[in-house]
C-alpha positions in Angstrom: 68.8 98.5 141.9 72.4 98.2 142.8 72.7 94.8 141.1 71.2 96.2 138.0 73.7 99.1 138.1 76.6 96.6 138.5 75.4 94.7 135.5 75.1 97.8 133.3 78.3 99.5 134.4 80.7 97.3 132.5 78.8 98.0 129.3 78.6 101.7 129.7 82.0 102.6 128.2 81.3 100.3 125.3 78.0 101.9 124.6 79.5 105.4 124.9 82.3 104.6 122.5 79.7 103.0 120.2 77.6 106.1 120.4 80.5 108.4 119.6 81.4 106.1 116.6 77.8 106.5 115.4 78.0 110.3 115.3 81.6 110.7 114.3 81.1 110.6 110.5 78.3 113.1 110.8 80.4 115.5 112.9 83.1 115.3 110.4 80.7 116.2 107.6 79.3 119.1 109.6 82.8 120.4 110.3 83.6 120.1 106.6 80.5 121.9 105.5 80.8 124.8 107.9 84.5 125.3 107.4 84.1 125.2 103.6 81.0 127.6 103.7 81.1 129.4 107.0 78.5 131.8 105.8 75.7 129.3 105.7 73.2 129.0 108.6 73.8 126.6 111.5 71.9 123.3 111.3 68.3 123.3 112.4 67.3 121.2 115.5 66.2 118.3 113.3 69.8 117.8 112.4 70.6 117.1 116.0 67.7 114.7 116.3 69.3 112.7 113.5 72.6 113.0 115.3 71.0 111.6 118.5 69.5 108.7 116.5 72.9 107.8 115.2 74.3 107.8 118.7 71.6 105.4 119.9 72.1 103.1 116.9 75.9 103.1 117.4 75.7 102.4 121.1 73.1 99.6 120.8 75.2 98.0 118.0 78.4 98.1 120.0 76.6 96.5 123.0 74.7 94.0 120.9 77.9 92.7 119.3 79.3 92.3 122.8 82.5 94.1 122.0 85.1 93.7 124.8 87.4 96.6 123.9 86.8 100.3 123.2 88.4 100.3 119.8 86.0 97.5 118.6 83.1 99.4 120.1 84.1 102.6 118.2 84.3 100.8 114.9 81.0 98.9 115.6 79.3 102.3 116.2 80.7 103.6 112.9 79.6 100.6 110.9 75.8 100.6 111.6 75.0 104.3 110.7 77.2 104.0 107.6 74.7 101.6 106.1 71.9 104.1 106.6 74.1 106.9 105.3 74.9 105.0 102.1 71.3 104.3 101.4 70.3 108.0 102.0 73.2 109.2 99.8 72.3 106.7 97.0 68.7 108.1 96.9 69.8 111.7 96.5 69.0 113.3 93.0 71.9 113.4 90.7 71.9 117.2 90.6 72.2 117.6 94.4 75.4 119.2 95.5 77.8 116.9 97.3 80.1 118.2 100.0 83.5 116.6 100.2 84.0 114.7 103.5 87.5 115.2 104.8 89.0 114.8 108.2 88.9 118.1 110.1 90.8 118.7 113.3 88.0 120.7 114.9 84.4 121.7 114.7 85.2 125.3 115.6 84.0 127.9 113.0 85.5 131.3 112.8 83.2 133.5 114.9 84.4 136.6 113.2 82.9 135.4 109.9 79.6 134.5 111.5 79.3 137.9 113.2 80.0 139.8 110.0 76.9 141.5 108.4 75.5 139.7 105.3 76.6 141.3 102.1 76.0 140.3 98.5 78.4 141.7 95.9 77.7 140.5 92.4 80.5 140.8 89.8 80.8 139.1 86.4 83.2 136.1 86.3 85.4 136.2 83.2 86.5 132.6 83.7 83.0 131.2 84.0 82.4 127.9 82.3 79.2 129.3 80.7 80.7 131.4 77.9 78.9 134.6 77.2 79.0 135.6 73.5 78.7 139.1 72.1 75.1 140.2 71.6 73.8 138.2 74.5 72.4 139.3 77.8 74.6 138.3 80.8 73.0 136.8 83.9 75.2 136.6 87.0 73.7 134.0 89.4 74.7 133.4 93.0 73.2 132.5 96.3 72.5 135.0 99.1 75.3 136.0 101.5 74.2 133.6 104.2 72.5 130.9 102.2 73.2 127.2 101.6 75.0 126.5 98.3 72.1 125.3 96.2 71.9 123.4 92.8 69.3 125.0 90.6 68.0 124.3 87.1 67.8 127.4 84.9 65.3 127.4 82.1 65.6 130.1 79.4 62.4 130.6 77.5 62.6 131.2 73.8 61.9 134.7 72.3 58.5 133.5 71.2 57.4 133.1 74.8 55.5 135.9 76.5 57.1 137.8 79.3 55.0 136.0 81.9 55.7 132.6 80.5 54.6 129.7 82.8 57.3 127.6 84.4 56.1 124.6 82.4 56.6 126.3 79.0 59.2 124.9 76.6 62.8 125.8 77.4 65.0 127.0 74.6 68.0 126.6 76.9 68.7 124.7 80.1 71.6 125.0 82.5 72.3 123.5 85.9 74.1 126.0 88.2 75.2 125.9 91.8 74.1 129.2 93.4 76.7 129.6 96.0 77.2 132.8 98.0 80.8 133.5 97.1 80.9 131.9 93.6 78.8 133.9 91.1 78.4 132.2 87.8 77.8 134.0 84.4 75.2 132.7 82.1 74.7 134.0 78.5 71.1 134.2 77.2 69.7 135.7 74.0 69.4 139.5 74.3 65.7 139.4 73.8 65.1 137.0 76.7 62.4 138.4 79.0 61.8 135.5 81.3 63.9 132.8 82.9 62.9 130.1 85.4 65.2 129.3 88.2 64.4 126.3 90.3 60.8 126.5 89.0 60.4 130.2 89.8 59.8 132.6 86.9 61.9 135.7 86.9 61.1 138.7 84.7 64.2 140.4 83.1 64.5 143.9 81.8 64.8 144.6 78.1 68.2 145.3 76.6 71.6 143.7 77.1 72.5 145.2 80.4 74.0 142.5 82.7 71.6 141.4 85.4 72.4 139.9 88.8 70.1 137.2 90.2 70.5 136.4 93.9 68.8 133.2 94.8 67.8 133.2 98.4 67.1 129.9 100.1 66.4 128.4 103.5 66.8 124.8 104.7 63.8 123.0 106.1 63.6 120.7 109.2 63.2 117.6 107.0 66.1 118.6 104.7 68.5 119.1 107.7 67.3 115.8 109.2 68.2 114.0 105.9 71.5 115.9 106.0 72.2 114.4 109.4 71.5 110.9 108.1 74.0 111.2 105.3 72.4 113.2 102.5 73.7 116.4 101.0 72.4 119.6 102.6 69.6 121.1 100.5 67.3 124.1 100.8 64.2 125.6 99.4 64.2 128.7 97.3 62.5 131.5 99.2 63.0 134.3 96.7 65.0 135.6 93.7 66.2 139.2 93.7 67.3 140.9 90.5 69.8 143.8 90.5 71.8 145.6 87.8 75.5 144.7 87.5 77.8 147.7 87.4 80.1 147.9 84.5 83.8 147.4 85.3 
């Protein structure tokens, strides 16, 4: 046993640095995501399983390459998971939101923001890229106060469609919108629109031209957070869409 320990001991620092190199890019991405959107929920445990997998891959790679210095072990650890991360990122759908990966000095997230009660305040955005013309109904779409920013496809059914139109009915207008908690987006639809489909879910609208707020609530799944750990963009499933009137300003 002692002889085995003596043989393993010289490789232990190499393996540890390789393991850290394996998880370093994922830790940076996690820090970036939480600092950019601190209101979103913490990763599910599947994310940490992916993190552990990268640590193992990085440590084994550094040891297998017989690196003889810690810096080489660190870069060897980074290299192996990067190949998997590139493959995962390349397989993501084009509409998936991508988080910018920048070097962050710390993983600490402001605890005051995390402890603050969830609030959703919907207000029209005058500078929205989706121009709203006169005579149209305005939809203000955003994510829930503690949700993951989510890319959704909005299908506006034509006025010939019934109010309970199915999600596979023909769309008169399509838009791709990121439903983020703090970035409401205005979308102009014909004033007689009674039904829209957001992410495949039909939403009934009230008659008239009164602006309507649509809060898209979502929740990440274990598999989605596992893919996030392996290099994909964080995604979530829509759990519900809440409509509310928008007060005039």
